[in-house]
LOVOKE-735759 format. One record per residue (C-alpha): residue in one letter; x, y, z. Coordinates in steps of 0.5 Angstrom, whole numbers, plus 500, padded with zeros to 3 digits. Layout:
AXYZ/...
This chain:
X500500500/X503507498/X505512504/X501518504/X504524501/X507529506/X506536505/X513540504/X516544509/X514552509/X519556506/X525559510/X528566508/X534564511/X535558506/X538558499/X536553495/X540547496/X542540492/X544537499/X541530499/X542529506/X536534508/X531530512/X525531508/X529528502/X527520500/X533516500/X534508499/X541507497/X546506502/X554507501/X555500501/X550498495/X545496500/X538498501/X534502507/X528497508/X524503511/X524506504/X525500499/X520500494/X521493493/X522492486/X523485483/X531484482/X530482475/X527488473/X532492476/X537489472/X533491466/X533498468/X541498469/X542495462/X537500459/X541506463/X548503460/X544504453/X542511454/X549513457/X553510451/X548513446/X549519449/X556519448/X556517441/X551522439/X556528442/X561524438/X557525432/X555532433/X563534434/X564530427/X559534424/X554528422/X548531426/X547538428/X545538436/X544534442/X541535449/X543529453/X542526460/X549525463/X548524470/X540525470/X539518468/X536515474/X531521475/X529520468/X528512468/X526511475/X520515474/X518512467/X519505469/X514505475/X508508470/X503504468/X502502460/X496507460/X500513463/X502519459/X509522459/X510530457/X517531456/X522536457/X528535452/X532530456/X528524456/X530520450/X531514455/X524514457/X521514450/X526508449/X524505455/X517505453/X517503446/X520508442/X524504437/X532506437/X532507429/X526512430/X530516435/X536516431/X532518424/X530524428/X537526430/X539526423/X532529420/X531524415/X525522411/X523517416/X524522422/X518521426/X517529426/X519529418/X525534419/X521539422/X524540428/X531540431/X535534433/X532531440/X525534438/X521527438/X515524439/X512517440/X504516440/X505508441/X509509447/X504515450/X510520449/X508527447/X512531443/X518535445/X518543444/X523548446/X519553449/X520553456/X515550460/X510549455/X509542456/X507543463/X500546461/X499541456/X500535461/X495539465/X490540460/X491532457/X490530464/X484534465/X481531459/X482524461/X479526468/X473529464/X472523460/X473518466/X480515463/X484512468/X491515467/X496520470/X500524466/X507525468/X511532466/X518533466/X521540467/X528543470/X528547476/X529553471/X522552468/X519554475/X520561473/X516560467/X508563466/X507556464/X509553471/X505557475/X499557470/X499549470/X500548477/X494553479/X489549474/X492543476/X491544484/X484547482/X481542478/X485536482/X488533475/X491527475/X498530474/X505528476/X509535476/X517532476/X522537477/X529535475/X533540480/X540539476/X543545479/X543549473/X538552468/X543553462/X548558466/X543560471/X545557478/X540554482/X541560488/X539565482/X532561480/X528562487/X528564494/X524558496/X528553500/X526548495/X522547489/X517542492/X514547497/X512551491/X506546491/X504549497/X501556494/X497551489/X494546494/X499541491/X503536496/X510536494/X516530495/X523531495/X528525493/X535524491/X535524484/X541520483/X538514487/X534510482/X530507488/X528513491/X526516485/X522510484/X519510491/X517518490/X514516483/X510510486/X507514492/X505520487/X502515482/X498512487/X496519490/X494522483/X491516480/X486515486/X482522485/X487526490/X490531485/X497533482/X503532486/X510535485/X516531485/X523535486/X529530484/X535533486/X540531481/X546534477/X547535470/X554532469/X555535461/X553541458/X546544457/X547541450/X552540445/X552548444/X554549451/X561550454/X559549462/X567550464/X565558462/X560558468/X562553473/X567550477/X570543475/X571541482/X564541484/X562537477/X568532480/X564531487/X558530483/X561524479/X562521485/X554520486/X554518479/X547514478/X549509474/X555507478/X551507484/X546502481/X551498479/X554498486/X548495488/X547490483/X554487485/X552487492/X547483491/X551478486/X547480480/X552483476/X559482474/X565485469/X564480464/X556481464/X558489463/X563487457/X558483454/X552488454/X557494452/X559490446/X552488444/X550495445/X555498441/X553494435/X546496436/X548503436/X553503430/X547499426/X542505427/X547510425/X549507419/X542506417/X540513419/X545516415/X543512408/X536515408/X534521404/X532527407/X524528407/X521530401/X519537400/X512536399/X512533406/X512540409/X505541408/X503534411/X500532418/X497539420/X490539416/X486533416/X484535409/X489540405/X486547404/X486550397/X491555398/X496551401/X495546395/X497552390/X503553395/X505546395/X504545387/X508552386/X513550390/X514543387/X514546380/X519552382/X527552381/X531548385/X538550388/X544547386/X544540389/X537539391/
């Protein structure tokens, strides 16, 4: 039985925001020796935990390969999840099949976990003819309806009101589902956050607001983002309970999300989760974090690497070994390489596809524009 959702502590003007995961109101499960605290253990099936770890390795390797591809000029852009995999995968893994995810832009690991094909994701990175969004957006702006995974959009916080509206519609239709929406702590300064929180609180929508507090909104540090002690306590003003968890402890994330899901799915309304984690890489491949943060801080957070911590637990339980790691990495290396090769061989989207997928029936004026475009002169090489 899920534990009741606690209310966040009241704000304190004497506190600056902190990523200190040792604070008393933060859920933690993983101990330093790899064992689990029985008081907070979400009691996950060991085989399922191994599967999640394997997917975490996959996401990390894919992340690293995409950065290399961007540096080589083979793709234009990548926004990764290095260091934040536990926050993303731990929350996505406990959702039910009928639940929906509204992503920020780092959650490609969640999309792949829920069923998006690697090839479809890679096609998006190259913007080719088989890109799910037909090359209309920059790389890492994907969607997968089959995985119940909404579309990534760049404007800050827009996914929050989308998730609230979607879950409100589900409540009206009596569809048994919960919408989980990801956003960074920087998005809590957006209009969309406050609009979404207020609406969700008033109408008690089945929404999980999942804030990845990774310390930085591009180059804006967390202490310049808010005067509140925490981000979870921002729910108080909207009548929304908050939970804080160690975002680099995958079991803590699963525990927090399970409790929030039990709350939201039973008609009690939304919950905001603040997962304390850290962005080990730049904001994107267009960002140089050395320009605004100290390397010694990054090195300290590397010691809390969620993938290393989960592997330590698996080894503590005799569920993993160096041999299995080597075998897994070899298999994944081939899988990723094959997907890249296939994507690079595919042509660019056909020119007329820019007119498709918006209207059920194409209006006459757009038909004229399409036909004129196709008859028109082409630049050399096109």
